[in-house]
N, CA, C and O atoms as a MOPAC input file, in Angstrom:
PM7 MOZYME 1SCF
protein

 N     15.45300 1   -44.41700 1   -10.78300 1
 C     15.00400 1   -43.13400 1   -10.27100 1
 C     14.60700 1   -42.19900 1   -11.40900 1
 O     13.63400 1   -41.45300 1   -11.30600 1
 N     15.37300 1   -42.25100 1   -12.49300 1
 C     15.02900 1   -41.39500 1   -13.62700 1
 C     13.68500 1   -41.79600 1   -14.22200 1
 O     12.91000 1   -40.94300 1   -14.65400 1
 N     13.41500 1   -43.08400 1   -14.24100 1
 C     12.13900 1   -43.55400 1   -14.76500 1
 C     10.97700 1   -43.00400 1   -13.94400 1
 O      9.93700 1   -42.62900 1   -14.48700 1
 N     11.17000 1   -42.96200 1   -12.62900 1
 C     10.10800 1   -42.45000 1   -11.77100 1
 C      9.86000 1   -40.97800 1   -12.04300 1
 O      8.70800 1   -40.54800 1   -12.10100 1
 N     10.92100 1   -40.19500 1   -12.21200 1
 C     10.76500 1   -38.76600 1   -12.51900 1
 C     10.08300 1   -38.58000 1   -13.87100 1
 O      9.22000 1   -37.71600 1   -14.03000 1
 N     10.47900 1   -39.39400 1   -14.83100 1
 C      9.85800 1   -39.31300 1   -16.15000 1
 C      8.35700 1   -39.60800 1   -16.06700 1
 O      7.54400 1   -38.88700 1   -16.64600 1
 N      8.00200 1   -40.66000 1   -15.35300 1
 C      6.59800 1   -41.04100 1   -15.25600 1
 C      5.77800 1   -39.99400 1   -14.49300 1
 O      4.62800 1   -39.73300 1   -14.84400 1
 N      6.35300 1   -39.40900 1   -13.47400 1
 C      5.63400 1   -38.35400 1   -12.74600 1
 C      5.40800 1   -37.15000 1   -13.64700 1
 O      4.32000 1   -36.57400 1   -13.66500 1
 N      6.43300 1   -36.77300 1   -14.38800 1
 C      6.28700 1   -35.65000 1   -15.32600 1
 C      5.26600 1   -35.95800 1   -16.40800 1
 O      4.46900 1   -35.10200 1   -16.79100 1
 N      5.30000 1   -37.18900 1   -16.89500 1
 C      4.34400 1   -37.58700 1   -17.92200 1
 C      2.91700 1   -37.52400 1   -17.38900 1
 O      2.02300 1   -37.00000 1   -18.05200 1
 N      2.71000 1   -38.05900 1   -16.19500 1
 C      1.37200 1   -38.06000 1   -15.60700 1
 C      0.88000 1   -36.64800 1   -15.31900 1
 O     -0.30800 1   -36.36800 1   -15.48100 1
 N      1.75700 1   -35.76700 1   -14.90200 1
 C      1.35700 1   -34.38600 1   -14.60600 1
 C      0.97600 1   -33.63700 1   -15.88100 1
 O      0.02200 1   -32.85900 1   -15.87700 1
 N      1.69800 1   -33.85900 1   -16.95600 1
 C      1.45800 1   -33.10500 1   -18.18000 1
 C      0.58100 1   -33.79400 1   -19.20000 1
 O      0.25800 1   -33.20800 1   -20.23300 1
 N      0.18900 1   -35.02800 1   -18.93100 1
 C     -0.55800 1   -35.79400 1   -19.93100 1
 C     -1.92000 1   -35.19100 1   -20.25800 1
 O     -2.30800 1   -35.15100 1   -21.42600 1
 N     -2.64800 1   -34.72600 1   -19.25600 1
 C     -3.96900 1   -34.14200 1   -19.50200 1
 C     -3.87200 1   -32.90900 1   -20.39400 1
 O     -4.65500 1   -32.74500 1   -21.32900 1
 N     -2.90700 1   -32.04900 1   -20.09700 1
 C     -2.74500 1   -30.84700 1   -20.91900 1
 C     -2.28900 1   -31.22400 1   -22.32800 1
 O     -2.76300 1   -30.65200 1   -23.31000 1
 N     -1.38200 1   -32.17400 1   -22.42500 1
 C     -0.90900 1   -32.63600 1   -23.72900 1
 C     -2.06800 1   -33.17600 1   -24.56200 1
 O     -2.19100 1   -32.84400 1   -25.74100 1
 N     -2.91300 1   -34.00200 1   -23.95800 1
 C     -4.05700 1   -34.57200 1   -24.66300 1
 C     -5.02800 1   -33.48600 1   -25.10600 1
 O     -5.56000 1   -33.53800 1   -26.21500 1
 N     -5.25700 1   -32.50900 1   -24.24600 1
 C     -6.14400 1   -31.39900 1   -24.58700 1
 C     -5.56900 1   -30.58900 1   -25.74300 1
 O     -6.29600 1   -30.21700 1   -26.66400 1
 N     -4.26900 1   -30.31500 1   -25.69900 1
 C     -3.63000 1   -29.55900 1   -26.77800 1
 C     -3.70500 1   -30.31500 1   -28.10300 1
 O     -3.95400 1   -29.71100 1   -29.14600 1
 N     -3.49400 1   -31.61900 1   -28.07000 1
 C     -3.57100 1   -32.43000 1   -29.29500 1
 C     -4.99000 1   -32.38800 1   -29.84900 1
 O     -5.17600 1   -32.20100 1   -31.05200 1
 N     -5.98900 1   -32.55800 1   -28.99500 1
 C     -7.38400 1   -32.54700 1   -29.44700 1
 C     -7.74600 1   -31.18900 1   -30.04400 1
 O     -8.41700 1   -31.12100 1   -31.07400 1
 N     -7.30700 1   -30.11200 1   -29.40200 1
 C     -7.59700 1   -28.76300 1   -29.90000 1
 C     -6.92500 1   -28.53900 1   -31.26100 1
 O     -7.53100 1   -27.97900 1   -32.17500 1
 N     -5.68300 1   -28.97600 1   -31.38500 1
 C     -4.97400 1   -28.82300 1   -32.64800 1
 C     -5.62000 1   -29.60300 1   -33.78000 1
 O     -5.71300 1   -29.10700 1   -34.90200 1
 N     -6.06600 1   -30.81300 1   -33.49700 1
 C     -6.74000 1   -31.60800 1   -34.52000 1
 C     -8.06800 1   -30.98300 1   -34.93600 1
 O     -8.43900 1   -31.03000 1   -36.10900 1
 N     -8.78200 1   -30.39900 1   -33.98000 1
 C    -10.02900 1   -29.71400 1   -34.31000 1
 C     -9.76700 1   -28.51100 1   -35.21100 1
 O    -10.52600 1   -28.25400 1   -36.14500 1
 N     -8.69800 1   -27.77800 1   -34.93300 1
 C     -8.36300 1   -26.62000 1   -35.77400 1
 C     -7.95800 1   -27.05400 1   -37.17000 1
 O     -8.24400 1   -26.35700 1   -38.14400 1
 N     -7.29300 1   -28.20100 1   -37.28100 1
 C     -6.92200 1   -28.71200 1   -38.59900 1
 C     -8.13800 1   -29.23900 1   -39.36400 1
 O     -8.19700 1   -29.13000 1   -40.58800 1
 N     -9.09800 1   -29.80600 1   -38.65000 1
 C    -10.26100 1   -30.40500 1   -39.29700 1
 C    -11.28800 1   -29.37300 1   -39.74000 1
 O    -12.05000 1   -29.63700 1   -40.67000 1
 N    -11.33300 1   -28.21500 1   -39.10600 1
 C    -12.36300 1   -27.21400 1   -39.40100 1
 C    -12.38500 1   -26.80200 1   -40.87600 1
 O    -13.46500 1   -26.79300 1   -41.46600 1
 N    -11.25300 1   -26.46100 1   -41.50400 1
 C    -11.31300 1   -26.08100 1   -42.92300 1
 C    -11.80300 1   -27.21700 1   -43.81600 1
 O    -12.50000 1   -26.97100 1   -44.80000 1
 N    -11.45000 1   -28.44800 1   -43.48700 1
 C    -11.90400 1   -29.58400 1   -44.28600 1
 C    -13.40800 1   -29.79400 1   -44.13000 1
 O    -14.08400 1   -30.20300 1   -45.07400 1
 N    -13.92700 1   -29.51100 1   -42.93500 1
 C    -15.36400 1   -29.63300 1   -42.72200 1
 C    -16.09400 1   -28.58000 1   -43.55700 1
 O    -17.11800 1   -28.88200 1   -44.17200 1
 N    -15.57700 1   -27.34700 1   -43.58400 1
 C    -16.19300 1   -26.30500 1   -44.40300 1
 C    -16.14000 1   -26.67200 1   -45.88200 1
 O    -17.10400 1   -26.45500 1   -46.61600 1
 N    -15.02400 1   -27.22000 1   -46.31000 1
 C    -14.89600 1   -27.65000 1   -47.70200 1
 C    -15.92000 1   -28.73100 1   -48.02800 1
 O    -16.54900 1   -28.69200 1   -49.08500 1
 N    -16.08900 1   -29.69100 1   -47.12900 1
 C    -17.07300 1   -30.74200 1   -47.33300 1
 C    -18.49000 1   -30.19600 1   -47.42000 1
 O    -19.29000 1   -30.67700 1   -48.22300 1
 N    -18.81000 1   -29.19600 1   -46.60100 1
 C    -20.13600 1   -28.58100 1   -46.64600 1
 C    -20.34900 1   -27.86500 1   -47.97300 1
 O    -21.43800 1   -27.93300 1   -48.54300 1
 N    -19.32600 1   -27.18000 1   -48.47100 1
 C    -19.44000 1   -26.48900 1   -49.75800 1
 C    -19.62600 1   -27.48400 1   -50.90000 1
 O    -20.44100 1   -27.26000 1   -51.79500 1
 N    -18.88400 1   -28.56600 1   -50.87200 1
 C    -19.02100 1   -29.58700 1   -51.90800 1
 C    -20.41800 1   -30.19200 1   -51.86000 1
 O    -21.02600 1   -30.42100 1   -52.90600 1
 N    -20.93500 1   -30.45200 1   -50.66700 1
 C    -22.27800 1   -31.01500 1   -50.52900 1
 C    -23.31800 1   -30.04800 1   -51.08600 1
 O    -24.26200 1   -30.47700 1   -51.74900 1
 N    -23.16100 1   -28.74700 1   -50.82600 1
 C    -24.09300 1   -27.76000 1   -51.36300 1
 C    -24.07500 1   -27.75500 1   -52.88500 1
 O    -25.12800 1   -27.69200 1   -53.51900 1
 N    -22.89700 1   -27.82200 1   -53.46700 1
 C    -22.77100 1   -27.83500 1   -54.92500 1
 C    -23.43100 1   -29.08600 1   -55.49900 1
 O    -24.14600 1   -29.01400 1   -56.49900 1
 N    -23.19200 1   -30.21500 1   -54.87400 1
 C    -23.79300 1   -31.46600 1   -55.35800 1
 C    -25.31000 1   -31.42800 1   -55.25300 1
 O    -26.00600 1   -31.89000 1   -56.15800 1
 N    -25.83100 1   -30.88000 1   -54.15200 1
 C    -27.28400 1   -30.76500 1   -54.00800 1
 C    -27.85800 1   -29.84000 1   -55.07600 1
 O    -28.92300 1   -30.11200 1   -55.63100 1
 N    -27.15700 1   -28.75500 1   -55.36000 1
 C    -27.63300 1   -27.81100 1   -56.37800 1
 C    -27.64300 1   -28.46800 1   -57.75200 1
 O    -28.54000 1   -28.20600 1   -58.55300 1
 N    -26.67700 1   -29.30100 1   -58.03000 1
 C    -26.62900 1   -29.97700 1   -59.32800 1
 C    -27.72600 1   -31.02800 1   -59.44700 1
 O    -28.22600 1   -31.27200 1   -60.54500 1
 N    -28.10400 1   -31.64600 1   -58.34400 1
 C    -29.10200 1   -32.70900 1   -58.37000 1
 C    -30.52500 1   -32.17100 1   -58.38400 1
 O    -31.43500 1   -32.86200 1   -58.84100 1
 N    -30.73800 1   -30.95600 1   -57.89500 1
 C    -32.10000 1   -30.42100 1   -57.85900 1
 C    -32.49900 1   -29.97300 1   -59.26200 1
 O    -31.66800 1   -29.48200 1   -60.02600 1
 N    -33.77300 1   -30.14700 1   -59.59200 1
 C    -34.21600 1   -29.73400 1   -60.92100 1
 C    -34.17300 1   -28.21800 1   -61.04600 1
 O    -34.40400 1   -27.48600 1   -60.08400 1
 N    -33.87400 1   -27.77400 1   -62.24500 1
 C    -33.80800 1   -26.34400 1   -62.49300 1
 C    -35.22300 1   -25.79200 1   -62.64400 1
 O    -36.08100 1   -26.45300 1   -63.22900 1
 N    -35.47800 1   -24.59800 1   -62.12800 1
 C    -36.80100 1   -24.00300 1   -62.30600 1
 C    -36.99400 1   -23.62700 1   -63.77700 1
 O    -36.01300 1   -23.36400 1   -64.47200 1
 N    -38.23000 1   -23.59800 1   -64.26000 1
 C    -38.45500 1   -23.24000 1   -65.66200 1
 C    -38.06500 1   -21.78900 1   -65.91100 1
 O    -38.25900 1   -20.92100 1   -65.06000 1
 N    -37.51500 1   -21.54800 1   -67.08700 1
 C    -37.13000 1   -20.19900 1   -67.46100 1
 C    -38.35900 1   -19.47300 1   -68.01100 1
 O    -39.14400 1   -20.04300 1   -68.76900 1
 N    -38.50700 1   -18.24000 1   -67.62800 1
 C    -39.57700 1   -17.40700 1   -68.15800 1
 C    -39.01100 1   -16.60600 1   -69.31200 1
 O    -38.63200 1   -15.44500 1   -69.16200 1
 N    -38.96300 1   -17.25400 1   -70.47600 1
 C    -38.38600 1   -16.61900 1   -71.65200 1
 C    -39.52100 1   -16.03800 1   -72.47600 1
 O    -40.46500 1   -16.73900 1   -72.84100 1
 N    -39.41700 1   -14.76100 1   -72.75800 1
 C    -40.41200 1   -14.12200 1   -73.59300 1
 C    -39.88500 1   -14.07100 1   -75.01300 1
 O    -38.72000 1   -13.75100 1   -75.25000 1
 N    -40.74400 1   -14.38500 1   -75.93500 1
 C    -40.31200 1   -14.35500 1   -77.32000 1
 C    -40.27600 1   -12.91300 1   -77.81100 1
 O    -40.90000 1   -12.03300 1   -77.21700 1
 N    -39.55100 1   -12.67600 1   -78.88400 1
 C    -39.40000 1   -11.31800 1   -79.40700 1
 C    -40.65900 1   -10.83200 1   -80.11400 1
 O    -40.80000 1    -9.63100 1   -80.34400 1
 N    -41.56800 1   -11.71900 1   -80.46200 1
 C    -42.77600 1   -11.32300 1   -81.17700 1
 C    -43.84400 1   -10.75300 1   -80.25400 1
 O    -44.79700 1   -10.14200 1   -80.73700 1
 N    -43.72200 1   -10.92600 1   -78.98500 1
 C    -44.74500 1   -10.41600 1   -78.05200 1
 C    -44.63200 1    -8.94800 1   -77.86700 1
 O    -45.41100 1    -8.35900 1   -77.11900 1

């Protein structure tokens, strides 16, 4: 009888439990995703060629 009560409780709360777990994992993953985007931007900036410098000489 206890097993039946346990299974009924599990089935009733399982959807909410799964939703809460998914939401929590998304909240944990968000900062890592932002970090990955920042790292990708830095890597792209390092790989792109630098524009030529417009250096004027002192004799002009």
